[in-house]
Every structure is written in structure tokens, then in C-alpha cells.
C-alpha positions, -999 to +999 in steps of 0.1 A: -881+079-475-870+049-495-840+027-487-822+039-518-826+076-507-815+067-471-783+051-484-776+081-507-782+105-479-759+085-456-731+085-482-734+123-486-733+129-449-705+105-443-686+120-472-690+154-456-678+141-423-647+125-439-640+158-457-644+177-425-620+154-407-593+157-435-596+196-433-592+195-396-561+173-398-545+196-424-552+226-401-538+208-371-506+200-391-503+237-401-508+247-365-483+221-352-454+237-371-435+262-349-437+298-359-417+328-347-434+348-320-425+382-336-426+377-374-449+346-375-428+329-401-428+291-400-397+271-389-394+255-424-388+290-438-364+306-413-346+275-399-343+263-364-362+285-339-349+294-304-372+283-276-380+308-248-405+308-219-441+297-221-434+275-252-427+305-273-402+305-302-382+332-319-361+332-351-325+343-353-333+374-374-358+387-348-335+378-320-306+397-336-328+427-342-340+426-306-304+425-293-293+453-316-322+475-304-314+468-268-278+476-272-288+509-289-311+520-261-289+507-233-310+481-214-295+469-181-276+436-180-291+408-161-275+381-139-254+353-154-243+373-185-279+376-199-299+406-209-331+416-190-358+423-216-377+446-191-408+458-209-412+429-234-438+404-224-429+367-219-392+373-227-365+374-200-330+362-190-316+350-223-280+341-222-263+352-254-234+328-248-257+300-258-263+316-292-226+320-301-223+286-317-254+292-338-242+325-353-231+323-390-193+323-395-186+315-359-150+302-354-134+288-323-103+307-313-077+289-293-066+315-268-031+318-256-022+292-230-012+304-196+025+309-191+041+277-178+049+275-141+083+266-128+075+230-124+061+228-160+084+221-189+086+252-212+073+251-247+107+257-263+138+239-252+172+248-265+181+211-265+152+202-288+163+226-316+184+208-342+220+221-347+228+238-380+247+209-393+218+186-386+194+210-403+216+211-434+220+173-434+182+170-435+179+195-463+206+177-483+183+147-485+156+166-503+174+195-520+203+191-545+230+217-545+226+252-531+252+245-505+257+280-494+220+288-493+213+257-471+241+267-447+228+303-444+193+292-437+203+265-412+223+290-391+196+317-394+168+294-383+189+280-354+197+315-342+160+326-345+147+299-323+176+304-298+164+340-297+128+329-289+142+306-262+162+334-246+132+357-245+110+329-229+137+325-202+139+363-197+176+367-196+186+394-172+218+405-190+200+431-210+212+417-244+183+414-269+189+394-300+174+408-332+153+389-357+171+371-386+146+376-414+159+365-448+157+377-484+167+351-510+173+359-546+174+333-573+161+324-608+128+307-613+127+270-607+159+269-585+141+256-554+133+286-532+098+276-522+107+239-519+136+247-496+113+267-472+087+239-473+113+213-464+127+235-436+092+239-420+085+202-422+119+195-405+112+219-376+075+209-373+064+245-371+034+261-389+042+275-423+023+300-444+033+306-481+018+335-498+024+357-530+032+393-527+014+399-561-021+400-545-011+424-517-024+460-519-025+491-497-053+492-472-085+504-487-079+490-523-092+458-539-068+430-531-055+413-500-046+433-469-010+431-457-023+414-425-037+385-446-003+369-445-006+366-408-041+352-410-029+325-433-003+315-407-029+314-380-050+291-402-020+269-407-016+267-369-052+256-365-061+290-350-036+284-321-022+319-315+008+308-294+019+282-320+014+307-349+036+332-331+065+307-335+059+300-371+074+309-405+059+331-432+073+327-467+064+357-490+071+346-526+074+369-556+086+397-533+102+415-563+067+423-576+062+449-549+092+469-560+087+506-567+072+513-601+093+534-623+081+563-645+045+563-633+024+592-622-003+571-606-006+560-570+016+529-564-009+508-543+008+475-549+044+486-548+062+510-525+031+514-503+030+476-496+066+477-486+059+505-461+029+486-447+050+455-442+076+473-421+057+468-388+051+430-396+088+423-403+100+441-372+074+429-349+040+443-338+006+434-324-016+428-355-054+423-354-062+395-379-095+377-388-100+341-378-111+317-405-111+343-433-086+363-454-105+396-451-120+416-423-158+417-421-184+421-394-193+384-392-157+371-386-141+373-351-108+390-348-077+381-326-044+397-319-012+381-331+023+393-322+048+391-351+078+396-329+089+359-329+076+350-365+104+343-389+098+360-423+115+347-454+111+366-486+121+353-520+119+364-556+134+359-591+142+396-594+143+397-632+169+422-648+187+424-614+217+408-632+219+438-655+222+461-624+249+438-609+267+437-643+266+475-645+281+479-610+309+453-617+318+469-650+323+503-633+352+488-615+370+480-647+396+505-659+421+510-687+454+492-687+469+457-692+457+444-659+421+459-662+390+438-663+373+434-697+339+450-703+325+417-715+340+397-686+305+390-671+285+387-702+287+349-702+285+346-664+254+324-658+253+327-620+257+365-618+232+368-588+259+355-565+275+390-566+242+407-554+245+434-527+220+455-508+227+484-531+217+463-561+184+454-545+178+490-536+183+501-572+159+474-583+131+492-564+131+480-528+131+508-502+160+510-477+136+506-447+123+473-461+158+459-469+170+469-435+144+446-419+157+417-440+193+416-427+202+382-443+206+385-481+218+355-502+213+341-536+204+307-550+226+292-578+213+287-613+207+250-621+232+234-644+227+202-664+246+181-639+224+195-611+193+188-630+204+152-635+210+149-597+175+164-591+161+136-613+175+108-593+190+117-559+164+134-536+140+113-516+111+126-536+129+125-569+107+126-601+120+093-614+113+076-581+077+089-583+072+072-617+088+040-605+064+039-577+034+045-601+045+016-623+052-006-593+014-007-587+012-025-620+041-048-610+063-032-637+098-021-631+110+013-646+146+022-653+162+053-667+195+051-685+221+077-675+222+090-711+185+095-710+187+115-678+212+139-694+190+142-725+161+152-703+183+177-684+194+192-717+159+197-729+149+212-695+179+236-696+167+249-730+133+258-716+149+282-690+124+276-663+146+256-639+135+223-624+099+229-632+105+217-668+117+182-657+082+170-647+066+183-680+093+166-701+090+132-684+052+134-684+053+139-722+074+108-728+057+086-701+022+092-713+021+065-740+040+040-717+015+045-688-014+042-712-002+009-728+012-010-698-021-019-682-032-035-715-005-062-714+002-082-682+033-098-698+053-065-696+078-068-667+102-039-672+105-007-692+138+010-699+138+047-709+167+052-734+184+083-748+172+076-783+136+076-770+141+111-754+157+124-786+128+110-807+151+085-825+137+053-811+113+036-786+117+026-750+131-009-744+103-033-732+113-065-714+087-092-709+082-113-677+103-144-674+133-128-692+166-135-674+172-097-672+140-094-652+147-123-629+183-111-623 
């Protein structure tokens, strides 16, 4: 054989050897990937495999099926909390507690702490609860007006936490203080939700704010009634003991009033009120942890609502007509009788509300009876809207002044401009919510143009600008007015 043929034969043989080696390496890589002992699926397809004896692996699906079948046929339990897989080869003594963290949807539940011993300081101390006048003073810094409402809420919250303290001390006199749940009635935008938020921040307790509009009777599409408690548990970081001392604010409570002139089942009205009776009064409720609905993959825990403060609020539209009708019935004929149109121009008619008026609106007596404290919020006047613009710690004008301060520009609102803004907001009839929208409209061009010019030092919002008769007053840097 010639040299040329020898070289060609050598190249062919070496090429086959190289190809054989590459095929073997690929097969080794395929074999090196872990596969499930039962379903033989690779780890790249099923996720991380669980290692068992003799270097064997099993996927989570097969493990779950194995556990379910063992529970069905009643295999005996092994030592240390594991299951004894008797007849199955090469599988034994698997502790299911090691798999709990790998299950989908697993949530850690903070169990109730053991009751404090005599030498340990109790969780609640009567001296740590602020007095009613201190609670109201703190509310005054954030909420303008509503003096009667703030006083009622301060006393009710103070008595509620005194009640919790008395139960923790286990008073032996036999006197049990009842819950002081509240029902607040007020027009939209008067500060119902903001008042509750401020109160919860002051007391440093978990707060859950939910709408009653999404609640339905059990078995229907919508949120279960227990979902309001699960939201409180989430706000308390799944700490059951802390959640049981929290506050739940249910807004739009007037939306679950009894529906009138209907022949269909009222799944979001009277039935929801009846389902909430046990929550308001106090009961052990099983709620999901880390989810708003119950399902098989979410753990459940028990929460006692006995010491949870419930505050319900709503605008109750057309309730003023019911109040007016009741008040007009008291008028009679004669020189000293009240006129029929006496209350027609009464803007704050809700202050005359009674339990009977709320019952006629559509709330069942059992529900109202579990909300013993009934009070109303005042409608906002133009003077109150002006105060809201400038007095609270988190006032809207202060927010915009802070925004412009980052551009080293001062912002000032003339007193007449504030009244012009309040007048426009009053016309919209949506309460304090209109203030932000109006200011945002007039501040848009200003906040767009200011970053363009570094010479601007101060902007003054005038009444003419709010009334669309002029422009804001711009003052450049170096002007004596700025330096002063």
C-alpha cells in the first residue's frame, strides 16, 4: 500500500475515532443529568429532584402521588415523624417536614406566643395607651374639623383597648366590657378613611381597609366575608396575636344594604350583613394565610375576632331624604309649628341621623346592634377646604412646595387663590378629593417650565390665575423679594 493510501486510511480511522469519542461524551452528558426514579423525567424538565437512599432521586410530583397513595391505604408511621415505605424498594424513612418549605404556596405562620409569666411584662399596658385628649390632639394635626367625630373615636378606641387590657388581666369582679364597634356616616370626601388611617398610625396597630362592595355570600363569585380578617392578618405580618388586637375598617358599608323591590336572591346585601354578625361580635374564624381565598394549597389558621375593633363607614346616599321625612313629621299646624321646608337648605343634615334612619335605609337591626357607636361626619365648607389646603402636616400645598424645593424654587399661594380653589372644589361636590385635581391642573405648566430656567427663584399662585384671568407671578433669583 502506498504512502498516500496509508495517510488517507489513517485520517479515516482517526476521524471515526474522534467521532466515536464525541458520541460517547454526549451520551455521558445525557447520563450525568439526574432523572426521577419513578417517571424517568430529567431534572431540567421537572425542577430540583429530592435525593433518597442509594443515590436515587425522585421528583416532587411523584413524591406527592406516593404520599397521597400511602395516606389512602393507611401505611404505618415511622419514627421521627417520617413514613415507612414498607414494600417499596430502596425508599424508607423520609421526613415530610423537610419537604414543607419546598411545597408551592407554603407560608410561614407565626403562631401565638405563649402567655407571659408573672415576671414578664404583658403585651398591653394601660399606661402605654394614650388618653383620649392626646389621641384627639394627634388627630388634630392631620385632620381639619370633624371635632365631634374625632372626640367620639378617641374615647371609643381608648375604651376598646382598656377592655383588652382588663381581659388580659382577668378581672375577677365579673364585669365584662362589650366591644365599641363604630358606624360612621358622612358624605364622600369628608375624611372617613383618612381619619381611620391616621388613628391606626398613631396607635401603631395593624390596620386592614377593605370595601364591602366585593363581599358576597359564601358560595358565590366574590370575596368571602372572612377575607377582611385575612387582610388584617397580612397587615400584621401573619402574626396572629398582633392581628387580634388590630383594627378593620370596612368602607362603603352602605352598599350591602337590603335591596328593595327585587325577587332575586340578595347575595351581596342582606345575606352579607347576616354573615358579618359573628365577625362583629367575636368568633373563632378560620382564614387563609397569604391569600384572600381558600384553596387546598394555602395553609389555614384560626383568628379570634373578639378583640378586633371594627369601624364601618359609608356615604349612605339618599339617607338625608329619610332624615328629612322623619323630621318633617314632627311639624304641625299653628303659629309656632316648624315649616315644611325648614330642612331643605340644611347642608349638614346627616348630623340628625338615628338608628331608625339607618334601619330604614336597609341595614338589618342585628347588624346595627353590633355597631353601638353611631356618629356622622360634617360636610366640608369652603372655609374647611381652605384649612385643609394649608394647615395639616401633609397638606396639599406643602406637598407641592416640597416638590419645587428640589428645584430650589419657592412656591407661595395667596389667600385669595386658596379660596378660589376651595370654591371650585365645592362646586364639584366630591369633597376634599377635588382639591388635588384642581391644583394639579394649574400646577402642570408651572412644573413643566421651571426646570427649563435656572433663574426662576419663586412662583406665586394668584387668584386671577385660578380664575383664568391671568398668570402666576414669577420672581427671578436675586430679586429683593426673594432675598428677604
